[in-house]
Residue, then its C-alpha position, 0 to 999 in steps of 0.5 A: m547469476p543476473h544482477i537485478a537492481v530494485i529501486g525502492a525499499g517500501i513494501t513493494g520493493v522489499t517483497t519484490a527483492y525477496a521474490l527475486a532472491e528466492r529465484g536465485y538472483e543477485v539483488t541490490v535494493l536502493d532507497r533514498n531513505r536511511y531505512a526500509g519502509m519509511e514513506t507510504s509503508f510507514a503508518n498506513g491503515g494496517q489492513l490486509s483487506v481483500s474486502n476493500a478491493e472495489v476500484w474507485n472508478s464510478f460516477a458515484t465517486v466523481l459526484k461525491g468528489l464534486k459535492w465534497m470539493m468545498r469541505r475541508d474535512a471531506p473524505l475525498l478532497l480535490n484541490p481544484s487548482p490547474n495542474w496538467h498531471k492531475y487533470s490528465w489522471m482524472a480524465e483517464f480515471i473517468a475513462n476506466i469507469g467502463k472497466y469497473r466490474e472487471n477491474t474490481i473482480d481482478t483486484v479481488r483475485l490478486a488480493l486473495a493470491s497475495r494473502e497466501h504469499m504474505f502469510r507464507m513469507a511471514q511464517e518462513e522468516g519468523i516475522e512479528f508484525d502485530l498480526e491479527r487474523r480476526g477479520i474486517l467488519h464493514f458497517y453501514r448506517d442506512k438501508e441505501a448504503f447497505d443495499t449499494a454495498g450488497q451489489v459490490d458483494v456480488l462482485y467480491r463473491e465472483g472474484g472468490l471472496q466469501r463474506e457474512t451479511l450482518g444485522p445490527d445485533d450481529i455487528r455488536r456480537i462481532e465487535p461489542t466495543l462499537k457504540g454507534s447506530y448501524y443498519g447492517g454490514f458485512f464481515t470478512p473473517s479471512d481478512s487480517t491486520g498488522d503493522i506494515h512498517k514492522f513487516t517491511r523491516g522484518l522482510a528486509a532483514a530476511c532479504a539481507r539474510r538471503g544475500v540481498k544488498f541494501r543501499y540506503d540514503s541513495a537517490i537515483e540520478a539516472i539509469e543509463p545503458a552500460s557499455r557491456g550490456g545491462y544498465e548503469l545506475r548513477w545515484l547521489p548520497v542523501g543525508h550523510d551526516d556521520g562522515d563515513a561516506t567515501i568517493h568509492d561509495w558513490e560509484p555507479i552500480n551496474a545491473d543486468g536488469v532494473v525493477i522500479c518500485a519507487g511509489c509516486e517517484s516511479r512516474r519521473i523515473a519511468a519518463s527518463l526511460g521512455d515509459r509513460l506511467n500516469i501515477y498520481p500521489v493521493k495523500g492519506y492520513s492516519i493517527t496512531v492512538q496510544l492506548y496507555n491505560e487499561r480503560s482505553q485498551e479494553a475499549a478499543p476493538y481488536v476486529s478491524i473496522l471499515d466505515d464506508a460513509t466516512k472512508i475510515v478504517s481502523s486496526r488494532l496494533g498490539r495491546d497498546r496501539f490503535r491505528v485509524a486511517g482514511t481520506a483521499e486528498f488530490n493535492g500533488f506532492n504535498r506531505d503537510i499534516r493538516h489539522d482539519r484532515i486529522e481531526p475527523l479521524i480523532r472525532w470518529t474514534r471518539e464517536q465509535f469508541p468513546d472510552v478510548q482516550t485520544d490525548r496521546v495521538i501520533a499523526w502521519s500522512g503518506l502519498r499513495p501511488m495510484m494509477p487511473s485504473m486502480l490496478p498496479r503496473v506490473g511487468p516490462g517497460k519498453r527497454p529490455g531489462i527494465f521492469y515495473n512493480t508500482g502504482h498499487g494505490h491504497l492496496g499496496w500491502t494487500l496486493c504486493a506479495a502477489t505482484a512481486q511474484g508476477l514481477a519475478a516471473a516476468v524477469e525470469s522469462t527474459l533474464p533467467a536466473d542460474k538454476a544451480a544458484r537457486a537450488a543452493a539458496 
């Protein structure tokens, strides 16, 4: 039975491990954190949103970025300081504008396939993650923005997604807690929301039940060809403060194949393996509003919201939590939580849902691993036995269940699993 090492225990790495285990592979997952889902998969916007599949590659996005460059609270913020990685990424981003239409349609189709795999896994493994299948509501404040969104809706329908067109009264009927003024919108009843961290941890537990091994606190130092074939993974322990680490624990891991699902770190690892992977860390922020009294609980929406003008999304996570997320910041690997980036999320919550109390808010930031084409890299690298499933950007949770299946199929085509072992699994 081939042994596959998966680098990264975020949502992409865990779904990949699950897909490989289903096919009968021996799987070991390595992550530099103490637990699964502790970085970008910790506190995202919570949306499983096929209706947010439009890629960003357009001249309109570029113009908005230039216009907002001097606004510290802008939805899209670019640090203009010279950096080769950043500007080479942007050059490729602009080069992909001509593929906007086909890449958007491809993303819709991938997201629709992923939805089916995601729900199947959750049902089969009994994963509780505050799932709300109440749809996602997009609203627009003026006719120009609404008409532009209508053009995108044509692409969504071509990709297979059906949405409802709404007027102001329809918006309030679908989500009566909204208090703003709107021209119109679109509603996708098939979309849903949930807690990505709970799902990732639940699926990691399901993987462990299927025999997947997890090595946490393990930072990859090198991946080198092994003398007997396959690869030797050298790693260093991170954060061992309990005194139970031994020299034996630090021995290299041997694997027949390696899958890189390391988010923004995938670029560095790929370079060491001779592959170019132009992933840039695009920082996003979220707040989790604690709905600690009945007034706030009744005033917060259960239907998920996407406000295109501010690039802000919201999700209800159970009765007592409300997640609000957004912004895109091009500022390297900086993970600082800045007040001037969090404040617009709080202000938006107060404007749209004035009866929700925002005196108990938990702020978070994470780095989205984004490719210039806005499509993830899924498939083999240059070296035999090296594979990638990474670069999902702002749609990691929405797309990962499908890309995990595609990756597992790619592994199976070159390193077939033992069919008897698969049947017994």
